[in-house]
C-alpha positions in Angstrom: 0.0 0.0 0.0 2.9 2.4 0.8 4.5 1.8 -2.6 1.2 2.5 -4.3 0.7 5.8 -2.4 4.3 6.8 -3.1 3.9 6.1 -6.8 0.6 7.9 -7.0 2.1 10.9 -5.2 5.1 10.9 -7.5 2.9 10.7 -10.6 0.7 13.6 -9.2 3.8 15.8 -8.6 5.1 15.0 -12.1 1.8 16.0 -13.7 1.6 19.2 -11.7 5.2 20.2 -12.7 4.4 19.4 -16.4 1.2 21.5 -16.2 3.1 24.4 -14.7 5.6 24.4 -17.6 3.0 25.0 -20.3 1.7 28.4 -21.3 -1.7 29.5 -20.0 -3.3 30.0 -23.5 -1.3 27.4 -25.4 0.3 30.2 -27.4 3.9 30.7 -28.5 6.6 32.2 -26.4 6.4 35.4 -28.4 2.7 35.8 -27.5 3.4 35.4 -23.8 6.7 37.4 -23.8 6.5 40.8 -22.3 9.3 42.9 -23.9 9.8 46.6 -23.2 10.7 47.9 -26.6 11.8 51.3 -25.4 14.2 49.6 -22.9 15.4 47.3 -25.7 16.1 50.3 -28.0 17.8 52.3 -25.2 20.1 49.3 -24.6 21.1 49.3 -28.3 21.6 53.1 -28.2 23.9 52.8 -25.3 25.8 49.8 -26.7 26.3 51.4 -30.2 26.6 55.0 -29.1 23.4 56.4 -30.6 22.2 59.7 -29.3 19.2 62.0 -29.8 20.7 65.1 -28.2 23.4 67.0 -30.1 24.2 68.9 -27.0 25.2 65.8 -24.9 26.4 63.6 -27.7 30.0 62.7 -27.8 32.4 62.5 -30.8 31.6 59.4 -32.8 28.0 59.1 -31.6 25.4 58.6 -34.3 22.6 61.2 -34.0 19.2 59.5 -34.2 15.7 61.0 -34.4 12.3 59.8 -33.5 10.0 59.1 -36.5 6.5 60.2 -35.8 3.4 62.1 -37.1 3.6 63.0 -40.8 7.1 61.5 -41.1 5.9 58.2 -39.8 3.1 58.1 -42.4 5.4 59.2 -45.2 8.0 56.4 -44.5 5.6 53.7 -43.4 2.2 54.4 -44.9 -0.6 52.8 -42.9 1.5 51.9 -39.8 0.0 54.7 -37.8 -3.5 53.2 -38.4 -2.6 49.9 -36.8 -3.5 49.4 -33.1 -0.2 49.2 -31.2 0.8 48.8 -27.5 4.3 50.0 -28.2 6.0 51.8 -31.1 9.6 52.9 -31.3 10.8 54.2 -34.6 14.2 55.8 -35.0 16.4 56.8 -37.8 19.7 58.8 -38.2 19.6 62.5 -39.0 21.8 61.9 -42.0 19.9 59.9 -44.7 23.1 58.4 -46.2 23.7 56.5 -42.9 21.7 53.3 -42.9 20.6 52.6 -39.3 16.8 52.6 -39.2 15.1 50.7 -36.4 11.4 50.2 -35.9 10.0 48.2 -33.0 6.3 47.5 -32.7 4.1 45.6 -30.4 0.6 45.3 -31.9 -2.7 44.5 -30.4 -3.1 41.2 -32.4 -1.0 38.9 -34.6 -3.1 40.0 -37.6 -2.1 43.6 -36.9 1.5 42.4 -36.5 1.4 40.7 -39.9 0.1 43.9 -41.4 2.8 46.0 -39.7 5.4 43.5 -40.9 4.2 43.9 -44.5 4.3 47.7 -44.3 7.8 47.6 -42.8 9.0 45.1 -45.5 7.8 47.5 -48.2 10.0 50.2 -46.7 13.0 47.8 -46.8 12.3 46.8 -50.3 11.7 50.3 -51.5 15.0 51.6 -50.0 16.9 48.6 -51.4 15.5 49.1 -54.9 16.7 52.6 -55.2 15.0 54.7 -52.6 18.2 54.9 -50.6 20.0 56.6 -53.6 23.5 55.7 -52.8 24.8 52.3 -53.9 26.3 51.5 -50.5 23.1 52.5 -48.8 21.0 50.4 -51.2 23.3 47.4 -50.5 22.9 47.9 -46.7 19.1 48.1 -47.1 19.1 44.9 -49.1 20.4 43.2 -46.0 17.7 44.8 -43.8 15.1 42.5 -42.3 11.7 42.4 -40.8 11.2 40.0 -37.9 7.8 39.0 -36.4 7.6 37.3 -33.0 3.9 36.9 -32.3 2.5 40.4 -31.8 6.0 42.0 -31.9 7.7 43.2 -35.1 11.1 44.7 -35.7 12.4 46.4 -38.9 16.2 46.4 -38.7 18.3 48.2 -41.3 21.8 48.7 -40.0 24.9 48.9 -42.1 27.1 48.2 -39.1 25.2 46.1 -36.7 22.5 44.2 -38.7 23.1 40.7 -37.5 23.9 41.7 -33.9 20.6 43.7 -33.6 18.6 40.8 -35.2 20.1 38.3 -32.7 19.5 40.7 -29.8 15.8 41.2 -30.8 15.2 37.4 -31.2 16.9 36.8 -27.9 14.1 38.8 -26.2 11.8 35.9 -27.1 14.0 32.9 -26.4 13.1 31.5 -23.1 
């Protein structure tokens, strides 16, 4: 009888452990991940010496600007119409420098898919001549749009493309 009780308790404990490991809604890790996109961008800015303030920037810093309002609609037509929880859109002040980052958390995966399509259009447009300079077009051709559940990133960085892609994806690897 003791062996049977011990086996039953062990089985019950194992089932409770396995149940605790699953996600609540059966969704993907990206759906259950809670990523602060502003904090993620700020970490990139610190690591790669991006600044938004010419007064406090140091020599060698890349001056970045927030893309919003009419500029957001001009560069990413329709993105402003998508329901988002978070939106970080940054680009360098000098258009010949390829380092454009857009990070979005949408309300739904359908919205995220639409945002990814809009952002991919930007990458394609720049790579196919919109970036003007041959070196810039080549850098844009290596740009990427990554969707992780309701999160989307557009990364176009001549210097740090693969590092930023890996860092973004690492936010969802748990």
